[in-house]
C-alpha atoms as an extended CHARMM CRD file, in Angstrom:
* protein
*
       104  EXT
         1         1  MET       CA            -17.3270000000       -4.7730000000       11.3120000000  PROA      1               0.0000000000
         2         2  SER       CA            -20.9810000000       -4.6010000000       10.4940000000  PROA      2               0.0000000000
         3         3  THR       CA            -23.3510000000       -7.4910000000       11.0020000000  PROA      3               0.0000000000
         4         4  LYS       CA            -23.4440000000       -8.0220000000        7.2450000000  PROA      4               0.0000000000
         5         5  GLU       CA            -19.6350000000       -8.1390000000        7.0760000000  PROA      5               0.0000000000
         6         6  ASN       CA            -19.4970000000      -10.5610000000       10.0010000000  PROA      6               0.0000000000
         7         7  ALA       CA            -21.9970000000      -12.8160000000        8.2530000000  PROA      7               0.0000000000
         8         8  ALA       CA            -19.9380000000      -12.7600000000        5.0450000000  PROA      8               0.0000000000
         9         9  VAL       CA            -16.7310000000      -13.6530000000        6.9030000000  PROA      9               0.0000000000
        10        10  SER       CA            -18.5180000000      -16.4200000000        8.8080000000  PROA      10              0.0000000000
        11        11  GLN       CA            -19.9000000000      -17.8460000000        5.5880000000  PROA      11              0.0000000000
        12        12  LEU       CA            -16.4610000000      -17.8370000000        3.9290000000  PROA      12              0.0000000000
        13        13  LEU       CA            -14.8020000000      -19.3940000000        6.9800000000  PROA      13              0.0000000000
        14        14  ALA       CA            -17.4470000000      -22.1300000000        7.0750000000  PROA      14              0.0000000000
        15        15  LEU       CA            -16.6510000000      -22.9540000000        3.4440000000  PROA      15              0.0000000000
        16        16  LEU       CA            -12.8960000000      -22.9950000000        4.0510000000  PROA      16              0.0000000000
        17        17  GLU       CA            -13.1520000000      -24.9280000000        7.3440000000  PROA      17              0.0000000000
        18        18  ALA       CA            -14.7070000000      -27.9110000000        5.6110000000  PROA      18              0.0000000000
        19        19  ARG       CA            -12.3040000000      -30.8170000000        5.5780000000  PROA      19              0.0000000000
        20        20  TYR       CA             -9.8930000000      -30.6470000000        2.6070000000  PROA      20              0.0000000000
        21        21  ALA       CA            -11.3730000000      -27.4130000000        1.1970000000  PROA      21              0.0000000000
        22        22  LEU       CA             -8.1730000000      -25.4310000000        1.6310000000  PROA      22              0.0000000000
        23        23  ARG       CA             -6.1100000000      -28.3500000000        0.3820000000  PROA      23              0.0000000000
        24        24  VAL       CA             -8.1630000000      -28.4630000000       -2.8170000000  PROA      24              0.0000000000
        25        25  LEU       CA             -7.6540000000      -24.7420000000       -3.3590000000  PROA      25              0.0000000000
        26        26  TRP       CA             -3.9650000000      -25.0290000000       -2.5270000000  PROA      26              0.0000000000
        27        27  ALA       CA             -3.5430000000      -27.9210000000       -4.9940000000  PROA      27              0.0000000000
        28        28  LEU       CA             -4.9320000000      -25.7110000000       -7.7640000000  PROA      28              0.0000000000
        29        29  ARG       CA             -2.8700000000      -22.6400000000       -6.8810000000  PROA      29              0.0000000000
        30        30  ASP       CA             -0.3490000000      -23.0450000000       -9.7210000000  PROA      30              0.0000000000
        31        31  GLY       CA             -3.0320000000      -22.3290000000      -12.3120000000  PROA      31              0.0000000000
        32        32  HSD       CA             -2.8590000000      -25.6890000000      -14.0640000000  PROA      32              0.0000000000
        33        33  ALA       CA             -6.1110000000      -27.6000000000      -14.4420000000  PROA      33              0.0000000000
        34        34  GLN       CA             -6.2440000000      -30.9900000000      -12.7570000000  PROA      34              0.0000000000
        35        35  THR       CA             -8.3820000000      -34.0180000000      -13.4590000000  PROA      35              0.0000000000
        36        36  PHE       CA            -10.3070000000      -35.5630000000      -10.5730000000  PROA      36              0.0000000000
        37        37  ARG       CA             -7.6840000000      -38.2750000000      -10.0370000000  PROA      37              0.0000000000
        38        38  LEU       CA             -4.7680000000      -35.8670000000      -10.1980000000  PROA      38              0.0000000000
        39        39  LEU       CA             -6.5370000000      -33.5420000000       -7.7750000000  PROA      39              0.0000000000
        40        40  GLN       CA             -7.2040000000      -36.4700000000       -5.4460000000  PROA      40              0.0000000000
        41        41  ASP       CA             -3.4940000000      -37.3570000000       -5.5370000000  PROA      41              0.0000000000
        42        42  SER       CA             -2.5010000000      -33.7140000000       -5.0070000000  PROA      42              0.0000000000
        43        43  VAL       CA             -4.7680000000      -33.3450000000       -1.9820000000  PROA      43              0.0000000000
        44        44  GLY       CA             -3.7270000000      -36.6960000000       -0.5340000000  PROA      44              0.0000000000
        45        45  GLY       CA             -5.7400000000      -38.9240000000        1.7710000000  PROA      45              0.0000000000
        46        46  VAL       CA             -9.1490000000      -37.7360000000        0.5880000000  PROA      46              0.0000000000
        47        47  THR       CA            -11.8190000000      -40.2460000000       -0.3680000000  PROA      47              0.0000000000
        48        48  PRO       CA            -13.5750000000      -39.8120000000       -3.7320000000  PROA      48              0.0000000000
        49        49  ASN       CA            -16.8700000000      -39.0950000000       -1.9630000000  PROA      49              0.0000000000
        50        50  THR       CA            -15.3530000000      -36.3710000000        0.2210000000  PROA      50              0.0000000000
        51        51  LEU       CA            -13.5260000000      -34.8300000000       -2.7330000000  PROA      51              0.0000000000
        52        52  ASN       CA            -16.7380000000      -34.7760000000       -4.7660000000  PROA      52              0.0000000000
        53        53  THR       CA            -18.5490000000      -33.0690000000       -1.8900000000  PROA      53              0.0000000000
        54        54  ARG       CA            -15.7890000000      -30.4770000000       -1.4920000000  PROA      54              0.0000000000
        55        55  ILE       CA            -15.5790000000      -29.8040000000       -5.2330000000  PROA      55              0.0000000000
        56        56  LYS       CA            -19.3340000000      -29.3090000000       -5.3850000000  PROA      56              0.0000000000
        57        57  ALA       CA            -19.2780000000      -26.7860000000       -2.5160000000  PROA      57              0.0000000000
        58        58  LEU       CA            -16.3010000000      -24.8960000000       -3.9570000000  PROA      58              0.0000000000
        59        59  ARG       CA            -17.8920000000      -24.7870000000       -7.4140000000  PROA      59              0.0000000000
        60        60  GLU       CA            -21.1830000000      -23.5300000000       -5.9600000000  PROA      60              0.0000000000
        61        61  ALA       CA            -19.1970000000      -20.8520000000       -4.1210000000  PROA      61              0.0000000000
        62        62  GLY       CA            -17.6190000000      -19.8440000000       -7.4210000000  PROA      62              0.0000000000
        63        63  VAL       CA            -13.9920000000      -20.3600000000       -6.4240000000  PROA      63              0.0000000000
        64        64  ILE       CA            -13.2500000000      -23.3430000000       -8.6470000000  PROA      64              0.0000000000
        65        65  GLY       CA            -14.5750000000      -24.3420000000      -12.0180000000  PROA      65              0.0000000000
        66        66  HSD       CA            -14.3520000000      -27.2440000000      -14.4130000000  PROA      66              0.0000000000
        67        67  GLY       CA            -13.1920000000      -26.9920000000      -17.9940000000  PROA      67              0.0000000000
        68        68  SER       CA            -12.1250000000      -29.3620000000      -20.7210000000  PROA      68              0.0000000000
        69        69  GLU       CA             -8.7840000000      -30.0140000000      -19.0010000000  PROA      69              0.0000000000
        70        70  GLY       CA            -10.1110000000      -30.4600000000      -15.4650000000  PROA      70              0.0000000000
        71        71  TYR       CA            -10.6600000000      -28.4220000000      -12.3260000000  PROA      71              0.0000000000
        72        72  CYS       CA             -9.1030000000      -24.9930000000      -11.9230000000  PROA      72              0.0000000000
        73        73  LEU       CA             -9.4320000000      -21.8340000000       -9.8910000000  PROA      73              0.0000000000
        74        74  THR       CA            -11.8490000000      -19.1780000000      -11.0700000000  PROA      74              0.0000000000
        75        75  ALA       CA            -10.8960000000      -15.5000000000      -10.9590000000  PROA      75              0.0000000000
        76        76  SER       CA            -12.5720000000      -15.3770000000       -7.5480000000  PROA      76              0.0000000000
        77        77  GLY       CA            -10.5660000000      -18.3900000000       -6.3620000000  PROA      77              0.0000000000
        78        78  THR       CA             -7.3330000000      -16.8250000000       -7.5680000000  PROA      78              0.0000000000
        79        79  ASP       CA             -8.2230000000      -13.6240000000       -5.7230000000  PROA      79              0.0000000000
        80        80  LEU       CA             -8.9430000000      -15.6060000000       -2.5510000000  PROA      80              0.0000000000
        81        81  LEU       CA             -5.5880000000      -17.3950000000       -2.7000000000  PROA      81              0.0000000000
        82        82  LYS       CA             -3.7690000000      -14.1030000000       -3.2830000000  PROA      82              0.0000000000
        83        83  ARG       CA             -5.3810000000      -12.8010000000       -0.1210000000  PROA      83              0.0000000000
        84        84  LEU       CA             -4.3490000000      -15.9540000000        1.7390000000  PROA      84              0.0000000000
        85        85  SER       CA             -0.7820000000      -15.9090000000        0.3620000000  PROA      85              0.0000000000
        86        86  ASP       CA              0.5650000000      -14.2860000000        3.5100000000  PROA      86              0.0000000000
        87        87  LEU       CA             -0.4900000000      -17.4530000000        5.2860000000  PROA      87              0.0000000000
        88        88  GLN       CA              2.4950000000      -19.3270000000        3.8390000000  PROA      88              0.0000000000
        89        89  ALA       CA              5.0090000000      -16.7690000000        5.1370000000  PROA      89              0.0000000000
        90        90  PHE       CA              3.2900000000      -16.7270000000        8.5100000000  PROA      90              0.0000000000
        91        91  ALA       CA              3.2400000000      -20.5440000000        8.6600000000  PROA      91              0.0000000000
        92        92  VAL       CA              6.9980000000      -20.7710000000        8.0930000000  PROA      92              0.0000000000
        93        93  LYS       CA              7.6990000000      -18.2360000000       10.8620000000  PROA      93              0.0000000000
        94        94  TRP       CA              5.1890000000      -19.8830000000       13.1710000000  PROA      94              0.0000000000
        95        95  GLN       CA              6.6180000000      -23.3580000000       12.5890000000  PROA      95              0.0000000000
        96        96  ALA       CA             10.1310000000      -22.1200000000       13.3330000000  PROA      96              0.0000000000
        97        97  ALA       CA              8.9070000000      -20.5410000000       16.5720000000  PROA      97              0.0000000000
        98        98  GLN       CA              7.1660000000      -23.7770000000       17.5440000000  PROA      98              0.0000000000
        99        99  GLY       CA             10.3760000000      -25.6850000000       16.9150000000  PROA      99              0.0000000000
       100       100  LYS       CA             12.2730000000      -23.3220000000       19.2040000000  PROA      100             0.0000000000
       101       101  LYS       CA              9.6770000000      -23.8730000000       21.9540000000  PROA      101             0.0000000000
       102       102  THR       CA             10.0340000000      -27.6660000000       21.8320000000  PROA      102             0.0000000000
       103       103  ALA       CA             13.8340000000      -27.4350000000       21.7070000000  PROA      103             0.0000000000
       104       104  ALA       CA             13.9260000000      -25.2850000000       24.8440000000  PROA      104             0.0000000000
């Protein structure tokens, strides 16, 4: 990877590493817009201040937007989640392997 590519990956990972960022994206994955309160309930355990901060960062990054019905993924956000979709399959396999380790 070039230095420019490394910088881009680092920047994206910094955005996604922020507390609750992935949960916000995951809560919006079904394509239905959510109001602030519904999004807060969907994410679970997030304070209004933290959610506002995360929404602001994700909107500035262009992965979520806000319309008349609430917050939703942008085309860029949908593309990002498609690229992360293998994570769910991996997580299920990984969790099963972890369970086998603790059972042994």
